[in-house]
All heavy atoms as TSV, in Angstrom:
chain	resi	resn	atom	element	x	y	z
A	1	MET	N	N	0.856	-1.188	0.001
A	1	MET	CA	C	0.000	-0.012	0.009
A	1	MET	C	C	0.900	1.223	-0.012
A	1	MET	O	O	1.817	1.375	0.790
A	1	MET	CB	C	-0.926	0.004	1.236
A	1	MET	CG	C	-1.664	1.298	1.411
A	1	MET	SD	S	-2.415	1.508	2.960
A	1	MET	CE	C	-3.975	0.633	2.760
A	2	LYS	N	N	0.585	2.177	-0.890
A	2	LYS	CA	C	1.342	3.458	-0.896
A	2	LYS	C	C	0.503	4.508	-0.151
A	2	LYS	O	O	-0.743	4.555	-0.246
A	2	LYS	CB	C	1.532	3.951	-2.335
A	2	LYS	CG	C	2.486	2.983	-3.104
A	2	LYS	CD	C	2.830	3.624	-4.394
A	2	LYS	CE	C	3.896	2.745	-5.145
A	2	LYS	NZ	N	4.245	3.351	-6.318
A	3	THR	N	N	1.182	5.250	0.564
A	3	THR	CA	C	0.475	6.427	1.264
A	3	THR	C	C	1.186	7.695	0.960
A	3	THR	O	O	2.324	7.749	0.481
A	3	THR	CB	C	0.545	6.201	2.805
A	3	THR	OG1	O	1.877	6.163	3.181
A	3	THR	CG2	C	-0.186	4.871	3.155
A	4	SER	N	N	0.540	8.807	1.150
A	4	SER	CA	C	1.118	10.109	0.952
A	4	SER	C	C	0.551	11.033	2.087
A	4	SER	O	O	-0.519	10.897	2.558
A	4	SER	CB	C	0.734	10.595	-0.408
A	4	SER	OG	O	-0.591	10.867	-0.523
A	5	VAL	N	N	1.359	12.008	2.303
A	5	VAL	CA	C	0.975	13.043	3.326
A	5	VAL	C	C	0.815	14.359	2.556
A	5	VAL	O	O	1.794	14.858	1.966
A	5	VAL	CB	C	2.039	13.148	4.412
A	5	VAL	CG1	C	1.635	14.277	5.415
A	5	VAL	CG2	C	2.240	11.866	5.092
A	6	ILE	N	N	-0.458	14.880	2.503
A	6	ILE	CA	C	-0.626	16.120	1.778
A	6	ILE	C	C	0.090	17.339	2.543
A	6	ILE	O	O	0.050	17.391	3.760
A	6	ILE	CB	C	-2.099	16.350	1.710
A	6	ILE	CG1	C	-2.806	15.261	0.850
A	6	ILE	CG2	C	-2.463	17.741	1.119
A	6	ILE	CD1	C	-4.238	15.352	0.766
A	7	GLY	N	N	0.662	18.100	1.826
A	7	GLY	CA	C	1.428	19.238	2.301
A	7	GLY	C	C	2.776	18.998	2.717
A	7	GLY	O	O	3.466	19.746	3.417
A	8	PHE	N	N	3.290	17.858	2.296
A	8	PHE	CA	C	4.778	17.466	2.491
A	8	PHE	C	C	5.454	17.372	1.197
A	8	PHE	O	O	5.571	16.354	0.628
A	8	PHE	CB	C	4.822	16.087	3.206
A	8	PHE	CG	C	6.138	15.764	3.784
A	8	PHE	CD1	C	6.697	16.435	4.841
A	8	PHE	CD2	C	6.909	14.734	3.293
A	8	PHE	CE1	C	7.920	16.074	5.322
A	8	PHE	CE2	C	8.093	14.424	3.699
A	8	PHE	CZ	C	8.633	15.091	4.745
A	9	PRO	N	N	5.992	18.520	0.631
A	9	PRO	CA	C	6.649	18.532	-0.603
A	9	PRO	C	C	7.966	17.763	-0.594
A	9	PRO	O	O	8.783	18.007	0.251
A	9	PRO	CB	C	6.876	20.066	-0.896
A	9	PRO	CG	C	6.945	20.644	0.415
A	9	PRO	CD	C	5.981	19.865	1.295
A	10	ARG	N	N	8.164	16.893	-1.585
A	10	ARG	CA	C	9.380	16.148	-1.785
A	10	ARG	C	C	9.966	16.473	-3.118
A	10	ARG	O	O	10.443	15.620	-3.798
A	10	ARG	CB	C	9.117	14.695	-1.619
A	10	ARG	CG	C	8.705	14.178	-0.238
A	10	ARG	CD	C	8.509	12.742	-0.257
A	10	ARG	NE	N	8.283	12.166	1.055
A	10	ARG	CZ	C	9.205	11.662	1.813
A	10	ARG	NH1	N	10.469	11.638	1.407
A	10	ARG	NH2	N	8.988	11.203	3.010
A	11	ILE	N	N	9.935	17.802	-3.486
A	11	ILE	CA	C	10.385	18.134	-4.744
A	11	ILE	C	C	11.844	18.391	-4.764
A	11	ILE	O	O	12.421	19.052	-3.906
A	11	ILE	CB	C	9.647	19.474	-5.183
A	11	ILE	CG1	C	8.123	19.376	-5.065
A	11	ILE	CG2	C	10.060	19.884	-6.603
A	11	ILE	CD1	C	7.522	18.275	-5.935
A	12	GLY	N	N	12.582	17.869	-5.810
A	12	GLY	CA	C	13.959	18.043	-5.885
A	12	GLY	C	C	14.694	16.806	-5.305
A	12	GLY	O	O	14.170	16.034	-4.454
A	13	THR	N	N	15.825	16.518	-5.799
A	13	THR	CA	C	16.645	15.454	-5.315
A	13	THR	C	C	16.927	15.471	-3.864
A	13	THR	O	O	16.784	14.425	-3.187
A	13	THR	CB	C	17.993	15.349	-6.103
A	13	THR	OG1	O	17.739	15.380	-7.481
A	13	THR	CG2	C	18.700	14.065	-5.891
A	14	LEU	N	N	17.217	16.611	-3.359
A	14	LEU	CA	C	17.536	16.754	-1.902
A	14	LEU	C	C	16.525	17.527	-1.136
A	14	LEU	O	O	16.711	18.040	-0.159
A	14	LEU	CB	C	18.844	17.512	-1.810
A	14	LEU	CG	C	20.115	16.844	-2.455
A	14	LEU	CD1	C	21.299	17.706	-2.388
A	14	LEU	CD2	C	20.358	15.502	-1.793
A	15	ARG	N	N	15.217	17.492	-1.821
A	15	ARG	CA	C	13.962	18.095	-1.208
A	15	ARG	C	C	14.255	19.697	-0.906
A	15	ARG	O	O	13.909	20.145	0.152
A	15	ARG	CB	C	13.617	17.415	0.075
A	15	ARG	CG	C	13.236	16.017	-0.154
A	15	ARG	CD	C	12.822	15.156	1.098
A	15	ARG	NE	N	12.532	15.826	2.305
A	15	ARG	CZ	C	12.679	15.268	3.454
A	15	ARG	NH1	N	13.029	14.087	3.606
A	15	ARG	NH2	N	12.267	15.951	4.465
A	16	GLU	N	N	14.821	20.239	-1.951
A	16	GLU	CA	C	15.129	21.667	-1.853
A	16	GLU	C	C	13.895	22.568	-1.589
A	16	GLU	O	O	13.878	23.505	-0.862
A	16	GLU	CB	C	15.782	22.194	-3.168
A	16	GLU	CG	C	17.090	21.510	-3.431
A	16	GLU	CD	C	16.964	20.310	-4.275
A	16	GLU	OE1	O	15.895	19.814	-4.534
A	16	GLU	OE2	O	17.995	19.831	-4.788
A	17	LEU	N	N	12.750	22.153	-2.266
A	17	LEU	CA	C	11.505	22.942	-2.062
A	17	LEU	C	C	11.007	22.849	-0.694
A	17	LEU	O	O	10.551	23.817	-0.041
A	17	LEU	CB	C	10.429	22.482	-3.081
A	17	LEU	CG	C	9.130	23.275	-2.973
A	17	LEU	CD1	C	9.363	24.748	-3.325
A	17	LEU	CD2	C	8.166	22.747	-4.035
A	18	LYS	N	N	11.059	21.689	-0.043
A	18	LYS	CA	C	10.629	21.492	1.317
A	18	LYS	C	C	11.453	22.504	2.269
A	18	LYS	O	O	10.905	23.163	3.065
A	18	LYS	CB	C	10.865	20.069	1.776
A	18	LYS	CG	C	10.518	19.889	3.294
A	18	LYS	CD	C	10.952	18.436	3.669
A	18	LYS	CE	C	10.647	18.164	5.138
A	18	LYS	NZ	N	11.342	19.016	6.052
A	19	PHE	N	N	12.801	22.471	2.053
A	19	PHE	CA	C	13.592	23.252	2.983
A	19	PHE	C	C	13.419	24.760	2.682
A	19	PHE	O	O	13.447	25.541	3.670
A	19	PHE	CB	C	15.129	22.871	2.768
A	19	PHE	CG	C	15.349	21.449	3.315
A	19	PHE	CD1	C	15.960	20.530	2.398
A	19	PHE	CD2	C	15.025	21.007	4.528
A	19	PHE	CE1	C	16.162	19.241	2.733
A	19	PHE	CE2	C	15.248	19.710	4.962
A	19	PHE	CZ	C	15.846	18.779	4.026
A	20	THR	N	N	13.159	25.117	1.419
A	20	THR	CA	C	12.988	26.475	1.110
A	20	THR	C	C	11.662	26.980	1.692
A	20	THR	O	O	11.561	28.034	2.268
A	20	THR	CB	C	12.968	26.683	-0.392
A	20	THR	OG1	O	14.214	26.239	-0.861
A	20	THR	CG2	C	12.809	28.146	-0.779
A	21	LEU	N	N	10.635	26.076	1.587
A	21	LEU	CA	C	9.287	26.452	2.185
A	21	LEU	C	C	9.404	26.696	3.732
A	21	LEU	O	O	8.876	27.555	4.302
A	21	LEU	CB	C	8.316	25.374	1.848
A	21	LEU	CG	C	6.843	25.629	2.238
A	21	LEU	CD1	C	6.357	26.825	1.525
A	21	LEU	CD2	C	6.059	24.444	1.942
A	22	GLU	N	N	10.195	25.763	4.360
A	22	GLU	CA	C	10.387	25.923	5.793
A	22	GLU	C	C	11.107	27.226	6.087
A	22	GLU	O	O	10.728	27.953	7.125
A	22	GLU	CB	C	11.181	24.771	6.397
A	22	GLU	CG	C	10.365	23.422	6.377
A	22	GLU	CD	C	11.185	22.180	6.746
A	22	GLU	OE1	O	12.430	22.317	6.882
A	22	GLU	OE2	O	10.593	21.136	6.933
A	23	LYS	N	N	12.144	27.644	5.306
A	23	LYS	CA	C	12.787	28.947	5.520
A	23	LYS	C	C	11.802	30.059	5.425
A	23	LYS	O	O	11.798	31.080	6.108
A	23	LYS	CB	C	13.901	29.073	4.579
A	23	LYS	CG	C	15.114	28.244	4.859
A	23	LYS	CD	C	16.188	28.512	3.833
A	23	LYS	CE	C	17.438	27.685	4.018
A	23	LYS	NZ	N	18.497	27.937	3.006
A	24	TYR	N	N	10.927	29.985	4.416
A	24	TYR	CA	C	9.911	31.018	4.220
A	24	TYR	C	C	8.969	31.105	5.408
A	24	TYR	O	O	8.682	32.282	5.871
A	24	TYR	CB	C	9.069	30.753	2.899
A	24	TYR	CG	C	7.962	31.662	2.644
A	24	TYR	CD1	C	8.255	32.978	2.293
A	24	TYR	CD2	C	6.634	31.312	2.826
A	24	TYR	CE1	C	7.231	33.910	2.087
A	24	TYR	CE2	C	5.596	32.215	2.628
A	24	TYR	CZ	C	5.897	33.485	2.244
A	24	TYR	OH	O	4.843	34.424	2.068
A	25	PHE	N	N	8.510	30.024	5.926
A	25	PHE	CA	C	7.591	29.979	7.160
A	25	PHE	C	C	8.311	30.568	8.348
A	25	PHE	O	O	7.676	31.258	9.187
A	25	PHE	CB	C	7.208	28.590	7.449
A	25	PHE	CG	C	6.137	28.118	6.525
A	25	PHE	CD1	C	6.051	26.723	6.255
A	25	PHE	CD2	C	5.243	28.978	5.765
A	25	PHE	CE1	C	5.106	26.224	5.394
A	25	PHE	CE2	C	4.311	28.491	4.919
A	25	PHE	CZ	C	4.253	27.129	4.672
A	26	ARG	N	N	9.757	30.432	8.454
A	26	ARG	CA	C	10.499	31.052	9.506
A	26	ARG	C	C	10.765	32.487	9.325
A	26	ARG	O	O	11.516	33.119	10.066
A	26	ARG	CB	C	11.674	30.208	9.803
A	26	ARG	CG	C	11.445	28.834	10.391
A	26	ARG	CD	C	12.746	28.194	10.909
A	26	ARG	NE	N	13.664	28.035	9.785
A	26	ARG	CZ	C	13.934	26.841	9.070
A	26	ARG	NH1	N	13.226	25.806	9.340
A	26	ARG	NH2	N	14.899	26.856	8.202
A	27	LYS	N	N	10.418	32.982	8.052
A	27	LYS	CA	C	10.687	34.405	7.696
A	27	LYS	C	C	12.190	34.640	7.426
A	27	LYS	O	O	12.665	35.710	7.722
A	27	LYS	CB	C	10.049	35.405	8.606
A	27	LYS	CG	C	8.525	35.242	8.744
A	27	LYS	CD	C	7.932	36.457	9.460
A	27	LYS	CE	C	6.479	36.274	9.674
A	27	LYS	NZ	N	5.687	35.681	8.784
A	28	GLU	N	N	12.899	33.651	7.039
A	28	GLU	CA	C	14.303	33.775	6.644
A	28	GLU	C	C	14.589	34.203	5.285
A	28	GLU	O	O	15.593	34.788	5.019
A	28	GLU	CB	C	14.995	32.418	7.000
A	28	GLU	CG	C	15.058	32.043	8.471
A	28	GLU	CD	C	15.700	30.685	8.643
A	28	GLU	OE1	O	16.195	30.054	7.731
A	28	GLU	OE2	O	15.706	30.223	9.866
A	29	ILE	N	N	13.525	33.886	4.438
A	29	ILE	CA	C	13.580	34.421	3.092
A	29	ILE	C	C	12.326	35.027	2.693
A	29	ILE	O	O	11.314	34.841	3.330
A	29	ILE	CB	C	13.954	33.216	2.098
A	29	ILE	CG1	C	12.831	32.157	2.077
A	29	ILE	CG2	C	15.325	32.646	2.356
A	29	ILE	CD1	C	12.984	31.082	1.067
A	30	ASP	N	N	12.313	35.708	1.517
A	30	ASP	CA	C	10.988	36.340	1.127
A	30	ASP	C	C	10.371	35.468	0.018
A	30	ASP	O	O	10.877	34.518	-0.414
A	30	ASP	CB	C	11.242	37.741	0.634
A	30	ASP	CG	C	12.206	37.879	-0.564
A	30	ASP	OD1	O	12.658	36.853	-0.975
A	30	ASP	OD2	O	12.474	39.032	-1.025
A	31	VAL	N	N	9.126	35.921	-0.339
A	31	VAL	CA	C	8.412	35.110	-1.321
A	31	VAL	C	C	9.087	35.027	-2.674
A	31	VAL	O	O	8.891	34.065	-3.373
A	31	VAL	CB	C	6.944	35.711	-1.458
A	31	VAL	CG1	C	6.957	37.008	-2.162
A	31	VAL	CG2	C	6.020	34.689	-2.128
A	32	LYS	N	N	9.828	36.079	-3.060
A	32	LYS	CA	C	10.540	36.097	-4.320
A	32	LYS	C	C	11.536	34.870	-4.338
A	32	LYS	O	O	11.608	34.210	-5.354
A	32	LYS	CB	C	11.272	37.392	-4.471
A	32	LYS	CG	C	11.931	37.573	-5.765
A	32	LYS	CD	C	12.539	38.971	-5.868
A	32	LYS	CE	C	13.244	39.153	-7.202
A	32	LYS	NZ	N	13.956	40.525	-7.293
A	33	GLU	N	N	12.273	34.636	-3.326
A	33	GLU	CA	C	13.216	33.508	-3.254
A	33	GLU	C	C	12.494	32.187	-3.335
A	33	GLU	O	O	12.948	31.244	-3.887
A	33	GLU	CB	C	14.101	33.647	-2.004
A	33	GLU	CG	C	15.061	34.791	-1.995
A	33	GLU	CD	C	15.872	34.921	-0.794
A	33	GLU	OE1	O	16.730	34.010	-0.603
A	33	GLU	OE2	O	15.743	35.860	-0.110
A	34	LEU	N	N	11.396	32.118	-2.555
A	34	LEU	CA	C	10.547	30.922	-2.588
A	34	LEU	C	C	10.059	30.564	-3.979
A	34	LEU	O	O	10.234	29.419	-4.405
A	34	LEU	CB	C	9.384	31.108	-1.638
A	34	LEU	CG	C	8.370	29.948	-1.588
A	34	LEU	CD1	C	9.065	28.587	-1.030
A	34	LEU	CD2	C	7.183	30.251	-0.713
A	35	LEU	N	N	9.496	31.563	-4.714
A	35	LEU	CA	C	9.026	31.340	-5.984
A	35	LEU	C	C	10.179	31.007	-7.005
A	35	LEU	O	O	10.026	30.207	-7.928
A	35	LEU	CB	C	8.246	32.530	-6.500
A	35	LEU	CG	C	6.962	32.827	-5.741
A	35	LEU	CD1	C	6.339	34.079	-6.254
A	35	LEU	CD2	C	6.000	31.623	-5.903
A	36	GLN	N	N	11.253	31.605	-6.788
A	36	GLN	CA	C	12.473	31.276	-7.656
A	36	GLN	C	C	12.869	29.830	-7.497
A	36	GLN	O	O	13.163	29.090	-8.445
A	36	GLN	CB	C	13.625	32.194	-7.334
A	36	GLN	CG	C	14.807	31.961	-8.164
A	36	GLN	CD	C	15.941	32.930	-7.825
A	36	GLN	OE1	O	15.874	33.621	-6.852
A	36	GLN	NE2	N	17.042	32.856	-8.596
A	37	THR	N	N	12.941	29.312	-6.249
A	37	THR	CA	C	13.267	27.935	-6.072
A	37	THR	C	C	12.232	27.054	-6.594
A	37	THR	O	O	12.515	26.028	-7.221
A	37	THR	CB	C	13.443	27.703	-4.527
A	37	THR	OG1	O	14.418	28.502	-3.981
A	37	THR	CG2	C	13.814	26.223	-4.274
A	38	ALA	N	N	10.954	27.347	-6.436
A	38	ALA	CA	C	9.808	26.498	-6.894
A	38	ALA	C	C	9.916	26.393	-8.491
A	38	ALA	O	O	9.581	25.342	-9.022
A	38	ALA	CB	C	8.512	27.103	-6.515
A	39	GLN	N	N	10.317	27.459	-9.191
A	39	GLN	CA	C	10.376	27.481	-10.622
A	39	GLN	C	C	11.545	26.642	-11.123
A	39	GLN	O	O	11.484	26.018	-12.187
A	39	GLN	CB	C	10.472	28.908	-11.181
A	39	GLN	CG	C	9.127	29.625	-11.050
A	39	GLN	CD	C	9.263	31.031	-11.471
A	39	GLN	OE1	O	10.334	31.561	-11.772
A	39	GLN	NE2	N	8.201	31.794	-11.556
A	40	THR	N	N	12.637	26.577	-10.406
A	40	THR	CA	C	13.799	25.846	-10.808
A	40	THR	C	C	13.790	24.391	-10.469
A	40	THR	O	O	14.513	23.627	-11.048
A	40	THR	CB	C	15.132	26.510	-10.320
A	40	THR	OG1	O	15.098	26.418	-8.845
A	40	THR	CG2	C	15.274	27.874	-10.725
A	41	LYS	N	N	12.968	23.967	-9.529
A	41	LYS	CA	C	12.886	22.552	-9.125
A	41	LYS	C	C	11.805	21.865	-9.657
A	41	LYS	O	O	10.745	21.851	-9.682
A	41	LYS	CB	C	12.989	22.408	-7.593
A	41	LYS	CG	C	14.206	23.124	-6.969
A	41	LYS	CD	C	15.457	22.425	-7.526
A	41	LYS	CE	C	16.689	23.222	-6.977
A	41	LYS	NZ	N	17.783	22.960	-7.717
C-alpha cells in the first residue's frame, strides 16, 4: 500500500523545495526567493 501526506513537498533530489518552504515560514527568506526555487525545481 502506498500512502502520501498532503502538504509534505518532496520536490527536488535533496528536497530543496521543502527546505525553502520551511525557511519562508520562519521568515528567513522572502516570497521572491521561494518562487524562484519553486520554478527551478
